[in-house]
Backbone as JSON, one array per atom type, in Angstrom:
{
  "sequence": "XXXXXXXXXXXXXXXXXXXXXXXXXXXXXXXXXXXXXXXXXXXXXXXXXXXXXXXXXXXXXXXXXXXXXXXXXXXXXXXXXXXXXXXXXXXXXXXXXXXXXX",
  "N": [[59.23, -33.57, 131.65], [62.36, -32.05, 131.14], [65.17, -30.58, 132.95], [66.46, -27.41, 132.35], [68.82, -25.26, 130.76], [69.66, -21.56, 131.26], [67.35, -19.61, 130.0], [67.14, -18.44, 126.58], [67.11, -15.28, 124.96], [63.98, -14.96, 124.46], [62.2, -13.2, 123.59], [61.79, -12.32, 121.05], [60.12, -14.28, 119.82], [57.74, -14.13, 121.58], [56.32, -11.69, 121.21], [54.05, -10.46, 121.8], [53.03, -11.03, 124.22], [53.54, -10.83, 127.7], [56.53, -12.09, 128.7], [57.11, -12.94, 131.35], [54.78, -13.72, 132.4], [54.31, -16.42, 131.29], [53.86, -19.49, 131.6], [55.97, -22.1, 131.34], [55.68, -24.75, 131.66], [53.25, -25.48, 131.87], [51.97, -24.28, 129.81], [53.12, -25.46, 127.59], [52.47, -26.26, 124.83], [51.81, -23.84, 123.5], [54.4, -22.46, 123.92], [56.29, -24.22, 122.59], [55.3, -24.16, 119.93], [55.32, -21.39, 119.31], [58.23, -21.15, 119.46], [59.19, -22.76, 117.58], [58.2, -21.63, 115.32], [59.01, -18.98, 115.22], [61.49, -18.71, 116.51], [65.06, -18.3, 116.98], [68.13, -20.0, 116.43], [69.54, -20.49, 118.69], [67.21, -20.44, 120.41], [65.97, -22.64, 119.5], [67.63, -24.43, 120.33], [67.63, -24.42, 123.11], [65.02, -25.0, 123.37], [64.96, -27.9, 122.46], [66.33, -28.94, 124.92], [64.71, -28.42, 126.94], [62.42, -29.56, 126.3], [61.06, -33.0, 125.61], [61.73, -34.65, 122.76], [59.25, -36.11, 121.75], [57.19, -34.5, 122.83], [57.55, -32.21, 121.27], [57.06, -33.12, 118.86], [54.37, -33.88, 119.06], [53.12, -31.58, 119.34], [53.81, -30.3, 116.73], [52.46, -32.07, 115.12], [49.76, -31.57, 115.93], [49.15, -28.8, 115.85], [47.69, -25.93, 114.41], [48.68, -23.5, 113.71], [51.35, -23.52, 112.74], [53.53, -22.46, 110.03], [53.61, -23.48, 106.67], [56.15, -23.99, 105.85], [57.63, -24.3, 108.17], [56.25, -26.42, 109.47], [56.98, -28.53, 107.34], [59.77, -28.42, 107.63], [60.21, -29.38, 110.25], [58.67, -31.76, 110.18], [60.46, -33.26, 108.62], [62.79, -33.29, 110.23], [62.05, -34.15, 112.65], [61.05, -36.87, 111.83], [58.36, -37.38, 111.02], [55.4, -38.4, 109.39], [53.98, -36.57, 106.57], [51.4, -36.51, 106.22], [50.41, -36.96, 108.68], [50.44, -34.58, 109.95], [48.39, -31.94, 110.94], [48.37, -29.01, 109.95], [49.35, -29.41, 107.49], [47.47, -30.75, 105.97], [45.05, -30.78, 103.53], [42.4, -29.67, 103.92], [42.8, -28.23, 106.17], [44.49, -26.23, 104.92], [42.71, -25.07, 103.11], [41.08, -24.08, 104.95], [42.81, -21.69, 105.86], [43.01, -20.24, 103.64], [40.67, -19.26, 103.4], [40.31, -17.26, 105.5], [42.31, -15.63, 105.03], [43.21, -14.87, 102.03], [45.63, -14.89, 100.47]],
  "CA": [[59.94, -32.15, 131.17], [63.78, -32.04, 131.52], [65.5, -29.49, 133.28], [67.06, -26.62, 131.19], [69.98, -24.22, 130.84], [69.04, -20.39, 131.23], [66.43, -19.28, 128.6], [67.84, -17.51, 125.69], [66.25, -14.14, 124.8], [62.97, -15.47, 123.74], [61.2, -11.87, 123.34], [61.13, -12.34, 119.54], [59.13, -15.37, 119.65], [56.62, -13.68, 122.33], [56.31, -10.14, 121.26], [52.54, -10.0, 122.03], [52.72, -11.27, 125.61], [54.5, -10.67, 128.73], [57.18, -13.16, 128.85], [57.18, -13.32, 132.85], [53.47, -14.35, 132.64], [54.2, -17.44, 130.56], [54.13, -20.89, 132.45], [56.7, -22.89, 130.58], [55.42, -26.29, 131.84], [51.7, -25.57, 131.51], [51.62, -23.6, 128.44], [54.25, -25.74, 126.43], [52.29, -26.15, 123.4], [52.24, -22.57, 122.9], [55.46, -22.23, 123.91], [56.9, -24.93, 121.56], [54.78, -23.76, 118.57], [56.02, -20.07, 118.88], [59.58, -21.11, 119.34], [59.61, -23.4, 116.39], [57.91, -20.79, 114.32], [59.77, -17.64, 115.23], [62.78, -18.83, 117.31], [66.39, -18.42, 116.42], [69.0, -21.27, 116.66], [69.77, -20.63, 120.24], [66.03, -20.76, 120.96], [65.69, -24.04, 119.27], [68.63, -25.65, 121.1], [67.07, -24.42, 124.41], [63.87, -25.88, 123.36], [65.26, -29.55, 122.42], [66.87, -29.31, 126.18], [63.59, -28.36, 127.75], [61.1, -30.47, 126.04], [61.46, -34.0, 124.9], [60.98, -34.6, 121.23], [57.79, -36.58, 121.58], [56.42, -33.52, 123.23], [57.77, -31.25, 120.24], [56.22, -33.9, 117.9], [52.89, -33.89, 119.29], [52.78, -30.06, 118.9], [53.94, -30.18, 115.34], [51.38, -32.84, 114.6], [48.29, -30.94, 115.88], [49.09, -27.29, 115.82], [47.03, -25.2, 113.39], [49.29, -22.14, 113.83], [52.57, -23.6, 112.03], [53.54, -22.18, 108.71], [53.93, -24.81, 105.75], [57.5, -23.99, 105.79], [58.12, -24.68, 109.46], [55.77, -27.79, 109.27], [57.47, -29.22, 106.53], [61.15, -28.74, 108.24], [59.95, -30.41, 111.44], [58.21, -33.32, 109.81], [61.71, -34.1, 108.21], [63.85, -33.33, 111.43], [61.34, -35.38, 113.64], [60.41, -38.22, 111.01], [56.74, -37.53, 111.07], [54.74, -38.35, 107.93], [53.33, -35.32, 106.39], [50.03, -36.8, 106.3], [50.0, -37.04, 110.28], [50.38, -33.06, 110.62], [47.24, -31.05, 110.8], [48.6, -27.75, 109.19], [49.81, -29.87, 105.92], [46.28, -31.23, 105.36], [44.34, -29.76, 102.46], [41.23, -29.04, 104.73], [43.44, -27.1, 107.1], [45.04, -25.17, 104.15], [41.68, -24.23, 102.75], [40.52, -22.82, 106.05], [43.69, -20.68, 105.9], [42.48, -19.24, 102.61], [39.26, -18.52, 103.69], [40.56, -16.12, 106.44], [43.52, -14.92, 104.44], [43.2, -15.37, 100.71], [46.95, -14.25, 99.89]],
  "C": [[61.48, -32.14, 131.74], [64.2, -30.51, 132.07], [66.33, -28.64, 132.2], [67.99, -25.64, 131.65], [69.12, -22.91, 131.02], [68.33, -20.28, 129.92], [67.12, -18.37, 127.87], [66.68, -16.29, 125.66], [64.96, -14.5, 123.91], [61.84, -14.24, 123.35], [60.79, -11.77, 121.9], [60.36, -13.21, 119.32], [57.59, -14.79, 120.34], [56.39, -12.44, 122.28], [55.12, -9.62, 121.65], [52.29, -10.31, 123.35], [53.86, -11.05, 126.52], [54.99, -11.98, 129.14], [57.17, -13.94, 130.25], [55.9, -14.03, 133.03], [53.32, -15.94, 132.05], [54.82, -18.59, 131.51], [54.55, -21.89, 131.54], [56.44, -24.31, 130.57], [53.91, -26.49, 131.39], [51.37, -25.31, 130.2], [52.65, -24.19, 127.37], [53.57, -25.99, 125.17], [52.26, -24.99, 122.95], [53.45, -22.21, 122.95], [56.49, -22.79, 122.73], [56.32, -24.5, 120.2], [55.37, -22.37, 118.08], [57.67, -20.29, 118.66], [60.11, -21.92, 117.95], [59.22, -22.54, 115.01], [58.83, -19.42, 114.24], [61.1, -17.63, 115.99], [64.11, -18.82, 116.4], [67.13, -19.63, 116.75], [69.09, -21.49, 118.01], [68.36, -20.98, 120.83], [65.83, -22.21, 120.73], [66.38, -25.01, 120.07], [68.17, -25.5, 122.51], [65.75, -25.2, 124.46], [63.94, -27.55, 123.35], [65.9, -29.84, 123.84], [65.66, -29.29, 127.22], [62.65, -29.14, 127.68], [61.57, -31.84, 125.58], [60.82, -34.07, 123.4], [59.77, -35.08, 120.94], [56.93, -35.31, 121.99], [56.37, -32.5, 122.11], [56.95, -31.74, 119.16], [54.85, -33.48, 117.72], [52.43, -32.35, 118.94], [52.87, -30.01, 117.49], [52.84, -31.07, 114.48], [49.93, -32.14, 114.84], [48.06, -29.46, 115.96], [48.64, -26.54, 114.45], [47.78, -24.02, 112.73], [50.75, -22.19, 113.02], [52.72, -23.1, 110.54], [53.72, -23.55, 108.07], [55.23, -25.01, 105.79], [58.0, -24.7, 107.09], [57.37, -26.1, 109.84], [56.53, -28.86, 108.67], [58.88, -29.55, 107.13], [60.93, -29.8, 109.41], [59.47, -31.65, 111.06], [59.52, -33.96, 109.3], [62.44, -34.37, 109.32], [63.18, -34.4, 112.24], [60.77, -36.75, 113.11], [59.1, -38.39, 111.23], [56.19, -37.51, 109.83], [53.99, -37.19, 107.97], [51.88, -35.41, 106.38], [49.37, -36.64, 107.89], [49.89, -35.57, 110.66], [49.3, -32.37, 110.0], [47.37, -30.01, 109.87], [48.89, -28.12, 107.65], [48.62, -30.42, 105.32], [45.51, -30.22, 104.53], [43.19, -29.14, 103.11], [41.75, -27.9, 105.42], [44.08, -25.77, 106.24], [43.78, -24.51, 103.47], [41.16, -23.53, 103.72], [41.49, -21.51, 106.22], [43.26, -19.59, 105.05], [41.32, -18.54, 102.68], [39.49, -17.39, 104.44], [41.52, -15.46, 105.86], [43.75, -15.25, 103.09], [44.56, -15.24, 100.06], [47.93, -15.26, 99.93]]
}
């Protein structure tokens, strides 16, 4: 983990939790997936300074919580083959439709 500048206003990505209770080192998967999904450009810049690209790529590969749009973007940005991303495989998409068929 690299040192980072001051955190931007991340409240928009963590609306459902108290941001002061988040351990940005121990809960990095949670932090990375939320910022990738809901963060603004300043948040993404902070994320790219705070975490290594391989740490971010690992979260993109295994997170079931990323939207298809977010996963596709980060697949291209980080040069990750789409078949290596959990939320882009057909089984994962079928599970989503089971819970929310819209």
